[in-house]
C-alpha positions as CSV (number, residue, x, y, z in Angstrom):
1,M,-25.5,-10.9,-10.5
2,A,-24.6,-12.3,-13.9
3,G,-22.0,-9.6,-14.4
4,K,-20.5,-10.4,-11.0
5,K,-20.3,-14.1,-11.7
6,N,-18.3,-13.2,-15.0
7,K,-15.8,-11.2,-13.0
8,L,-12.3,-12.6,-12.3
9,K,-12.2,-13.7,-8.7
10,V,-9.5,-12.7,-6.1
11,I,-8.4,-13.6,-2.6
12,D,-6.5,-11.0,-0.6
13,L,-4.1,-12.5,2.1
14,F,-2.4,-10.3,4.8
15,S,-4.9,-7.8,3.4
16,G,-4.5,-4.9,5.9
17,V,-7.2,-2.4,5.1
18,G,-7.3,-3.6,1.4
19,G,-5.1,-1.3,-0.8
20,M,-4.7,-4.4,-2.9
21,S,-8.3,-5.2,-2.9
22,H,-9.3,-1.7,-3.6
23,G,-7.1,-1.6,-6.7
24,F,-8.2,-5.0,-8.1
25,K,-11.9,-3.9,-7.6
26,K,-11.3,-0.7,-9.4
27,A,-10.0,-2.9,-12.2
28,G,-13.2,-4.9,-12.3
29,F,-12.3,-7.9,-10.3
30,N,-14.5,-9.6,-7.6
31,V,-12.7,-9.8,-4.3
32,I,-14.4,-12.9,-2.8
33,S,-12.5,-13.1,0.6
34,A,-9.7,-11.5,2.6
35,N,-7.7,-12.4,5.7
36,E,-6.5,-10.0,8.3
37,Y,-5.5,-10.9,11.8
38,M,-5.8,-7.6,13.5
39,P,-9.4,-6.9,14.5
40,E,-9.1,-3.0,14.4
41,I,-7.6,-3.1,10.8
42,A,-9.9,-5.7,9.7
43,N,-12.8,-3.4,10.8
44,T,-11.6,-0.8,8.4
45,Y,-11.5,-3.3,5.6
46,V,-14.9,-4.6,6.3
47,K,-16.4,-1.0,6.4
48,N,-14.9,-0.2,3.0
49,H,-15.3,-3.6,1.3
50,P,-18.7,-4.8,2.8
51,K,-19.3,-7.4,0.0
52,T,-16.0,-9.2,0.7
53,K,-15.9,-12.0,3.1
54,M,-13.3,-11.1,5.9
55,I,-11.8,-13.8,8.0
56,V,-10.2,-12.3,11.0
57,D,-7.7,-14.8,12.3
58,S,-4.1,-15.8,12.0
59,I,-3.5,-17.2,8.5
60,I,-2.1,-20.3,10.2
61,D,-5.5,-21.3,11.3
62,V,-7.3,-20.3,8.1
63,D,-8.8,-23.3,6.1
64,S,-8.2,-22.7,2.4
65,K,-11.6,-23.8,1.5
66,D,-13.1,-21.1,3.6
67,L,-11.4,-18.5,1.6
68,L,-13.3,-19.8,-1.6
69,N,-16.5,-18.4,0.0
70,G,-18.6,-20.9,-1.8
71,E,-16.9,-20.5,-5.2
72,K,-15.4,-23.6,-6.9
73,S,-12.1,-21.8,-7.8
74,V,-10.2,-18.4,-7.6
75,D,-8.4,-16.8,-10.5
76,V,-5.8,-14.6,-8.4
77,I,-4.3,-14.7,-5.1
78,V,-2.7,-11.5,-3.7
79,G,-0.8,-10.7,-0.6
80,G,2.2,-9.5,1.3
81,P,3.6,-11.8,3.9
82,P,5.6,-9.7,6.4
83,C,9.2,-9.3,5.4
84,Q,11.1,-9.5,8.7
85,G,11.4,-13.2,8.9
86,F,12.7,-13.6,5.3
87,S,16.3,-13.0,6.6
88,M,16.1,-16.3,8.3
89,A,14.5,-18.1,5.4
90,G,16.2,-20.4,2.8
91,K,16.6,-24.0,4.1
92,R,14.7,-23.3,7.3
93,I,11.5,-22.8,5.2
94,R,12.2,-26.1,3.5
95,K,12.9,-28.0,6.7
96,Q,10.5,-26.3,8.9
97,N,13.0,-25.8,11.6
98,K,11.4,-25.1,15.0
99,N,14.0,-22.5,15.8
100,S,13.3,-20.3,12.7
101,D,11.8,-16.9,12.9
102,P,7.9,-17.5,13.4
103,R,7.2,-14.9,10.7
104,N,8.7,-17.4,8.2
105,E,5.6,-19.5,8.9
106,L,3.6,-16.8,7.3
107,F,5.3,-17.2,3.9
108,K,4.9,-20.8,4.2
109,E,1.2,-20.2,4.7
110,F,0.9,-18.2,1.5
111,L,2.5,-21.0,-0.3
112,R,0.1,-23.5,1.3
113,I,-2.9,-21.6,0.2
114,V,-1.6,-21.1,-3.3
115,K,-0.9,-24.9,-3.4
116,D,-4.4,-25.7,-2.2
117,L,-6.4,-23.4,-4.3
118,R,-4.2,-23.3,-7.5
119,P,-5.0,-19.8,-8.8
120,K,-4.0,-19.1,-12.3
121,V,-2.1,-16.2,-11.1
122,F,-0.6,-15.0,-7.8
123,V,0.9,-11.6,-6.9
124,M,3.0,-11.3,-3.9
125,E,4.5,-7.9,-2.8
126,N,7.2,-7.0,-0.4
127,V,10.1,-4.6,0.4
128,P,12.6,-4.2,-2.2
129,A,15.4,-5.1,0.3
130,I,14.2,-8.8,0.0
131,L,15.8,-9.1,-3.3
132,S,19.2,-8.5,-2.0
133,M,18.9,-10.4,1.4
134,Q,21.6,-13.0,1.8
135,N,23.1,-12.1,-1.5
136,G,20.0,-13.0,-3.3
137,D,19.5,-16.3,-1.8
138,I,16.1,-15.4,-0.2
139,K,14.8,-14.2,-3.6
140,N,16.0,-17.4,-5.3
141,E,14.5,-19.6,-2.5
142,I,11.2,-17.9,-3.0
143,L,11.1,-18.4,-6.8
144,S,12.2,-22.0,-6.2
145,H,9.3,-22.7,-4.0
146,F,6.9,-21.3,-6.5
147,K,8.5,-23.3,-9.3
148,E,8.1,-26.5,-7.4
149,L,4.3,-25.6,-7.2
150,G,4.2,-25.2,-11.0
151,Y,4.3,-21.4,-11.3
152,D,6.6,-19.5,-13.7
153,T,7.4,-16.5,-11.5
154,K,9.3,-13.1,-12.0
155,V,10.1,-10.5,-9.6
156,D,10.6,-6.8,-10.3
157,I,10.7,-3.6,-8.2
158,L,7.8,-1.1,-9.3
159,L,7.9,2.5,-8.3
160,A,4.5,3.7,-7.4
161,A,5.0,7.1,-9.0
162,D,5.3,5.5,-12.3
163,Y,1.7,4.4,-12.1
164,G,0.1,7.7,-11.1
165,V,0.7,7.5,-7.3
166,P,2.2,10.9,-5.9
167,Q,4.9,8.9,-4.0
168,M,8.3,7.6,-4.7
169,R,7.5,4.3,-3.0
170,R,9.2,1.2,-4.3
171,R,7.8,-2.4,-3.8
172,A,9.2,-5.8,-4.9
173,I,6.4,-7.6,-6.8
174,F,6.5,-11.2,-7.5
175,I,4.0,-12.4,-10.1
176,G,3.6,-16.0,-11.0
177,N,1.2,-18.0,-13.3
178,N,0.6,-21.7,-14.2
179,M,-0.9,-20.8,-17.6
180,G,2.4,-21.2,-19.6
181,I,2.7,-17.5,-20.1
182,N,6.1,-15.6,-19.8
183,P,5.5,-13.9,-16.3
184,E,7.3,-10.7,-17.5
185,K,4.2,-10.1,-19.6
186,F,2.1,-9.7,-16.4
187,F,4.0,-6.5,-15.3
188,P,2.3,-3.2,-16.3
189,S,3.9,-0.6,-18.6
190,K,4.8,2.7,-16.8
191,S,2.3,5.5,-17.4
192,H,3.8,8.4,-15.6
193,G,7.2,10.2,-15.3
194,P,9.8,12.2,-17.2
195,N,9.6,12.0,-21.0
196,R,6.2,10.3,-20.8
197,T,2.7,11.8,-21.7
198,N,1.9,12.1,-17.9
199,P,4.4,13.7,-15.6
200,Y,4.7,12.5,-12.0
201,V,1.7,13.5,-9.8
202,T,3.1,15.9,-7.2
203,I,2.2,16.4,-3.5
204,N,0.4,19.8,-4.6
205,D,-1.5,18.0,-7.2
206,S,-2.6,15.5,-4.5
207,I,-3.5,17.6,-1.4
208,S,-3.5,21.3,-2.1
209,D,-7.4,21.4,-2.3
210,L,-7.9,20.0,1.3
211,P,-9.0,22.3,4.1
212,R,-6.2,24.2,5.7
213,I,-5.9,23.5,9.4
214,S,-3.4,24.0,12.2
215,S,-1.5,21.8,14.5
216,G,-4.2,19.9,16.5
217,G,-7.0,21.0,14.2
218,G,-9.4,19.2,11.8
219,S,-12.0,16.6,12.6
220,F,-13.1,13.1,11.6
221,V,-15.6,14.5,9.1
222,M,-15.4,18.0,7.3
223,D,-16.8,19.7,4.3
224,Y,-14.6,20.3,1.3
225,K,-13.5,23.9,1.1
226,S,-14.7,25.8,-2.1
227,E,-12.2,25.6,-4.9
228,K,-12.4,27.3,-8.3
229,K,-10.0,24.9,-9.9
230,I,-8.7,21.5,-8.8
231,T,-6.4,19.0,-10.4
232,N,-7.4,15.9,-12.2
233,Y,-6.0,13.8,-9.5
234,Q,-8.0,15.7,-6.8
235,I,-11.2,15.2,-9.0
236,M,-10.5,11.5,-9.1
237,M,-9.9,11.3,-5.3
238,R,-13.1,13.3,-4.5
239,K,-15.3,11.0,-6.7
240,N,-18.1,13.7,-6.5
241,G,-18.3,13.3,-2.7
242,V,-19.2,16.3,-0.5
243,K,-17.5,15.2,2.8
244,I,-14.0,14.5,3.7
245,Y,-12.9,12.1,6.5
246,N,-9.8,11.6,8.7
247,H,-8.5,15.0,8.0
248,Q,-7.2,15.7,11.7
249,A,-3.8,17.0,12.5
250,S,-1.5,15.8,15.3
251,L,-0.9,18.5,18.1
252,H,2.7,19.6,18.3
253,D,4.2,21.5,21.1
254,A,5.3,25.1,20.7
255,R,8.9,24.3,20.2
256,V,8.2,21.8,17.3
257,I,6.0,24.4,15.7
258,E,8.7,27.2,16.0
259,M,11.2,24.8,14.3
260,L,8.8,23.8,11.4
261,K,8.2,27.7,10.8
262,G,12.0,28.0,10.1
263,I,12.1,25.2,7.5
264,K,11.5,25.8,3.9
265,Q,10.1,23.3,1.4
266,G,12.5,20.5,0.7
267,D,14.7,21.4,3.7
268,G,15.0,19.7,7.1
269,R,16.3,20.4,10.6
270,L,20.0,21.0,9.4
271,S,18.9,24.3,7.9
272,L,17.8,25.7,11.3
273,P,19.9,28.0,13.4
274,A,21.9,26.4,16.3
275,N,19.3,27.4,19.0
276,L,16.7,25.3,17.2
277,Q,18.8,22.3,16.4
278,T,17.9,18.9,17.9
279,K,19.5,15.6,17.7
280,S,17.7,12.8,15.7
281,V,18.7,9.4,14.4
282,H,16.6,10.0,11.3
283,S,18.3,11.8,8.4
284,G,15.2,13.4,7.2
285,A,13.9,14.5,10.6
286,Y,11.7,17.6,10.7
287,G,11.9,17.7,6.7
288,R,9.3,19.7,5.1
289,M,7.8,18.1,1.9
290,N,8.5,19.8,-1.5
291,G,5.0,20.3,-3.0
292,R,6.3,20.3,-6.5
293,K,7.5,16.7,-6.2
294,P,6.1,13.3,-5.4
295,A,6.4,12.5,-1.6
296,Y,9.0,10.1,-0.2
297,T,7.7,6.8,1.1
298,I,4.8,7.1,3.4
299,T,5.4,5.3,6.7
300,T,3.3,4.3,9.6
301,R,4.5,7.5,11.6
302,F,3.6,10.1,9.1
303,D,2.1,12.3,11.8
304,T,5.4,12.6,13.7
305,P,7.8,15.4,12.3
306,S,10.9,13.9,14.1
307,V,10.8,10.8,12.1
308,G,11.0,12.0,8.7
309,R,9.9,14.3,5.8
310,V,6.2,14.5,6.7
311,T,5.7,18.1,7.4
312,H,3.1,19.7,5.2
313,P,4.6,21.9,2.3
314,V,3.3,25.2,3.6
315,Q,1.5,24.5,7.0
316,H,3.4,24.0,10.2
317,R,2.3,20.5,11.0
318,A,2.7,17.0,10.1
319,I,0.3,15.6,7.4
320,T,-3.0,14.3,8.4
321,P,-4.2,10.7,7.7
322,R,-6.4,12.0,4.8
323,E,-3.4,13.6,3.3
324,A,-1.4,10.5,3.8
325,A,-4.1,8.5,2.2
326,R,-4.2,10.7,-0.8
327,L,-0.6,10.2,-1.1
328,Q,-1.1,6.6,-1.1
329,S,-3.8,7.0,-3.8
330,F,-6.8,6.0,-1.5
331,D,-9.8,8.1,-2.6
332,D,-11.7,10.1,-0.2
333,A,-14.6,7.8,0.1
334,F,-12.2,5.3,1.7
335,V,-12.6,6.0,5.5
336,F,-10.1,4.7,8.2
337,Y,-11.3,3.6,11.6
338,G,-9.5,2.9,15.0
339,S,-6.9,4.4,17.1
340,K,-4.4,6.9,16.0
341,T,-1.6,4.4,16.0
342,S,-3.7,1.9,14.2
343,I,-4.7,4.3,11.5
344,G,-1.0,5.1,10.9
345,I,-0.3,1.5,10.4
346,Q,-3.3,1.0,8.1
347,I,-2.3,3.7,5.8
348,G,1.6,3.4,5.9
349,N,1.6,-0.4,5.3
350,A,-0.9,-0.3,2.5
351,V,-0.3,-1.2,-1.1
352,P,-1.2,2.0,-3.1
353,P,-4.5,1.2,-4.8
354,L,-3.5,2.9,-8.1
355,L,-0.4,0.5,-8.3
356,A,-2.5,-2.4,-7.5
357,Q,-4.9,-1.3,-10.2
358,A,-2.3,-1.1,-12.7
359,I,-1.2,-4.5,-12.0
360,A,-4.7,-5.8,-12.0
361,L,-5.6,-4.2,-15.4
362,R,-2.5,-5.9,-17.0
363,I,-3.5,-9.3,-15.6
364,K,-7.1,-8.7,-16.8
365,H,-5.9,-8.0,-20.2
366,I,-3.9,-11.2,-20.4
367,F,-6.9,-13.2,-19.1
368,N,-9.1,-11.6,-21.8
369,N,-6.7,-12.4,-24.6
370,K,-6.2,-16.0,-23.3
371,K,-9.9,-16.5,-23.6
């Protein structure tokens, strides 16, 4: 218990299944509480973070003190308020206009809890587009609000692949502190990529060891297949486990499978003959992943070939939840529960744990030096 008491304490708001929590825990933090309003998603969080207090409720109805879970203070608050409402932010956040997008209220609630609990550091993540909304006025408004609370804040766009995640996923990360430290110092240095010691982790590096299954195949729990050699990333994901979960493929109709068979790695539907062409509003529709590169951004509909580049590099099907989780850097011991649609949301909306861990380790380094 003494060791746990000495750990830096974290609260995770808008937690989802806890990608941010998972990364901070890997970095040695104690996640004392989390808030998620969707019960099915919160259930997955609880099963994977059983020692963290979960408050299943709208953040609007959450008392800040309840988030402390008996502690006197918290060191770091993390979270990602939904981005959709920010396009109507600005003065409406300040004036609390009743006609504003209700999702703006969620950003105000993040501010409220930071104001009430006064963490030394906060981390807020969002889509990169938030920086250019209304010609940058939204970004400036957010920075201004945190400045009013006494936090020096910087925002930057981080690429997950630069931190060992096999995915070209970009996130806008706001980091603020009230410790009198230049906020730029809280951003982690890149560890992977061209001209660095560690190259980007590719799709093959990530998922090539998983059992081969066909469209509609697989099951909730399976044994690993025997492999003579696996990559360092796969070793890290397996964590010496003997079972694999959530490796179930969507069932595609015969025409879709025929289309996928005609698409090579890195290509999409436009490479097909005329008789197999289909209309789609998605530019990457029916795209097959290139196993020699990191994945494009994993979305909530990674199991549907028509929505993007989500077809397995060599197998004629969309990727499974476990493959998507690997590409998000969730290790295999992290199990997802709920309906197919919910699991898609759980994985696709998560912060990659390895990205969160990189941020957490940098914050921890500054805390230790400050002491």
